[in-house]
FIROZA-915072 format. One record per residue (C-alpha): x, y, z. Coordinates in nm, 3 decimals, decimal comma. Last residue first. Layout:
BEGIN
X; Y; Z .
...
***
This chain:
BEGIN
5,631; 5,336; 8,255 .
5,563; 5,216; 7,902 .
5,198; 5,140; 7,939 .
5,055; 4,932; 7,646 .
4,675; 5,004; 7,627 .
4,707; 5,378; 7,558 .
4,338; 5,482; 7,485 .
4,218; 5,200; 7,704 .
3,929; 4,980; 7,649 .
3,570; 4,940; 7,775 .
3,355; 4,664; 7,604 .
3,021; 4,814; 7,501 .
2,695; 4,787; 7,666 .
2,739; 5,074; 7,900 .
2,961; 5,340; 7,720 .
3,329; 5,364; 7,589 .
3,364; 5,630; 7,322 .
3,591; 5,823; 7,550 .
3,872; 5,554; 7,542 .
3,947; 5,502; 7,902 .
4,271; 5,644; 8,066 .
4,093; 5,921; 8,246 .
3,833; 5,693; 8,381 .
4,078; 5,525; 8,598 .
4,331; 5,244; 8,596 .
4,657; 5,313; 8,783 .
4,988; 5,254; 8,584 .
5,268; 5,359; 8,818 .
5,110; 5,174; 9,123 .
5,064; 4,852; 8,897 .
5,426; 4,890; 8,785 .
5,537; 4,911; 9,155 .
5,348; 4,605; 9,240 .
5,500; 4,426; 8,948 .
5,844; 4,533; 9,059 .
5,779; 4,409; 9,416 .
5,662; 4,064; 9,327 .
5,294; 3,972; 9,304 .
5,284; 3,612; 9,445 .
5,213; 3,284; 9,280 .
5,442; 3,334; 8,968 .
5,391; 3,364; 8,602 .
5,150; 3,668; 8,576 .
4,794; 3,757; 8,543 .
4,634; 4,100; 8,561 .
4,260; 4,127; 8,482 .
4,149; 4,484; 8,471 .
3,905; 4,693; 8,669 .
3,629; 4,929; 8,598 .
3,309; 5,030; 8,795 .
3,411; 4,892; 9,124 .
3,180; 4,681; 9,330 .
3,231; 4,679; 9,710 .
3,311; 4,416; 9,997 .
3,538; 4,159; 9,824 .
3,463; 3,833; 9,993 .
3,637; 3,622; 9,729 .
3,302; 3,423; 9,674 .
3,107; 3,754; 9,640 .
3,356; 3,919; 9,412 .
3,351; 3,601; 9,193 .
2,971; 3,630; 9,179 .
2,993; 4,007; 9,080 .
3,235; 3,936; 8,808 .
3,006; 3,668; 8,667 .
2,708; 3,903; 8,649 .
2,933; 4,179; 8,505 .
3,070; 3,950; 8,232 .
2,709; 3,836; 8,139 .
2,602; 4,202; 8,117 .
2,879; 4,289; 7,891 .
2,799; 3,976; 7,695 .
2,434; 4,094; 7,635 .
2,566; 4,439; 7,515 .
2,814; 4,279; 7,266 .
2,521; 4,055; 7,135 .
2,302; 4,363; 7,089 .
2,578; 4,544; 6,895 .
2,635; 4,243; 6,673 .
2,270; 4,207; 6,561 .
2,306; 4,437; 6,258 .
2,585; 4,192; 6,132 .
2,319; 3,941; 6,081 .
2,350; 3,602; 6,268 .
2,187; 3,335; 6,051 .
1,894; 3,127; 6,190 .
1,790; 2,915; 5,891 .
2,131; 2,766; 5,852 .
2,152; 2,586; 6,198 .
2,385; 2,301; 6,168 .
2,562; 2,459; 5,857 .
2,633; 2,787; 6,041 .
2,574; 3,118; 5,852 .
2,721; 3,448; 5,941 .
2,545; 3,761; 5,801 .
2,604; 4,077; 5,584 .
2,277; 4,170; 5,412 .
2,105; 4,097; 5,076 .
1,727; 4,197; 5,033 .
1,457; 4,068; 4,814 .
1,225; 4,086; 5,111 .
1,062; 3,742; 5,072 .
1,367; 3,595; 4,870 .
1,632; 3,670; 5,140 .
1,994; 3,680; 5,049 .
2,247; 3,657; 5,313 .
2,596; 3,776; 5,228 .
2,891; 3,615; 5,383 .
3,053; 3,527; 5,713 .
3,101; 3,157; 5,787 .
2,981; 3,017; 6,126 .
3,185; 2,893; 6,415 .
3,253; 3,200; 6,615 .
2,968; 3,430; 6,520 .
2,710; 3,161; 6,448 .
2,789; 2,985; 6,779 .
2,774; 3,318; 6,972 .
2,419; 3,395; 6,815 .
2,289; 3,054; 6,919 .
2,433; 3,068; 7,274 .
2,358; 3,426; 7,362 .
2,057; 3,354; 7,595 .
2,251; 3,059; 7,745 .
2,487; 3,294; 7,908 .
2,220; 3,516; 8,049 .
2,047; 3,205; 8,191 .
2,365; 3,085; 8,364 .
2,425; 3,434; 8,521 .
2,058; 3,454; 8,635 .
2,076; 3,104; 8,782 .
2,398; 3,210; 8,971 .
2,219; 3,526; 9,091 .
1,935; 3,308; 9,197 .
2,139; 3,091; 9,415 .
2,306; 3,376; 9,569 .
1,974; 3,517; 9,683 .
1,860; 3,176; 9,807 .
2,166; 3,127; 10,021 .
2,195; 2,754; 10,078 .
2,391; 2,687; 9,765 .
2,360; 2,320; 9,670 .
2,092; 2,399; 9,416 .
2,361; 2,594; 9,227 .
2,523; 2,260; 9,119 .
2,261; 2,216; 8,844 .
2,336; 2,567; 8,679 .
2,711; 2,513; 8,726 .
2,708; 2,186; 8,568 .
2,499; 2,325; 8,274 .
2,746; 2,610; 8,231 .
3,040; 2,369; 8,233 .
2,873; 2,169; 7,966 .
2,824; 2,483; 7,754 .
3,180; 2,588; 7,800 .
3,316; 2,257; 7,637 .
3,442; 1,999; 7,870 .
3,815; 1,942; 7,924 .
3,802; 2,102; 8,280 .
3,524; 1,875; 8,368 .
3,749; 1,576; 8,316 .
3,697; 1,407; 8,640 .
4,038; 1,469; 8,757 .
4,034; 1,825; 8,627 .
3,734; 1,900; 8,851 .
3,923; 1,753; 9,135 .
4,228; 1,976; 9,068 .
4,002; 2,268; 9,033 .
3,885; 2,189; 9,378 .
3,536; 2,051; 9,426 .
3,260; 2,217; 9,643 .
3,036; 2,248; 9,335 .
2,952; 2,611; 9,375 .
3,292; 2,754; 9,488 .
3,486; 2,519; 9,258 .
3,273; 2,649; 8,960 .
3,293; 2,997; 9,018 .
3,645; 3,059; 8,862 .
3,568; 2,832; 8,568 .
3,233; 3,038; 8,489 .
3,424; 3,368; 8,539 .
3,694; 3,275; 8,302 .
3,454; 3,174; 8,029 .
3,253; 3,492; 8,070 .
3,590; 3,687; 8,025 .
3,683; 3,501; 7,711 .
3,340; 3,585; 7,573 .
3,415; 3,957; 7,646 .
3,741; 3,934; 7,453 .
3,561; 3,762; 7,152 .
3,295; 4,034; 7,165 .
3,556; 4,303; 7,154 .
3,711; 4,135; 6,846 .
3,369; 4,116; 6,682 .
3,317; 4,477; 6,744 .
3,650; 4,563; 6,582 .
3,550; 4,359; 6,281 .
3,212; 4,531; 6,251 .
3,393; 4,863; 6,282 .
3,633; 4,775; 5,983 .
3,307; 4,698; 5,782 .
3,182; 4,336; 5,706 .
3,125; 4,133; 5,402 .
3,466; 3,968; 5,450 .
3,641; 3,831; 5,125 .
3,621; 3,462; 5,068 .
3,881; 3,195; 4,978 .
4,166; 3,364; 5,170 .
4,458; 3,529; 4,989 .
4,790; 3,420; 5,128 .
4,883; 3,168; 4,864 .
4,729; 3,375; 4,579 .
5,038; 3,488; 4,417 .
5,177; 3,136; 4,420 .
5,553; 3,152; 4,393 .
5,735; 2,898; 4,180 .
6,045; 2,725; 4,305 .
***
């Protein structure tokens, strides 16, 4: 059996730096947070349970459709301030739409511009080739998604009636309905505080831990 030396070599090399790749990874994680918050808020705003939303196939819809539903259903909310917060959350998500689509669904390569005679790393999407996402725009996109995540988090806190905002928190999910004793003990042994954070973390950039895999 012959071995193809190119079997695991992709068609194109990446035009990005390792820092760019790391930033794209952070953006992907942030977008996962935003999608999570949209789905967590939907039942509270629409008045439908997640099971009911699933029955009418809302759960199968792309995130853009869920955001549209959230934007329309917010008019059911009697609290004007809360209604405005939901509108702001939806608007912030939609503001990133074009760049997000290029980042996650486009192909990264080098963008050549005749007018300026320059070549820069950028992502191109066939459905919108004239608006590429340039690598230089990645920090701005990460910053916008940090804001989206915080807006969504604040809304979830409101609906869960949590009385105060925290600077940093983590999302802990598990395979049971209740937090068992061993998991509570793990949480207490591994508190989350500023000391654990990577010192390069700053507003507009996804915070992460210097030692993300606790062994305690």
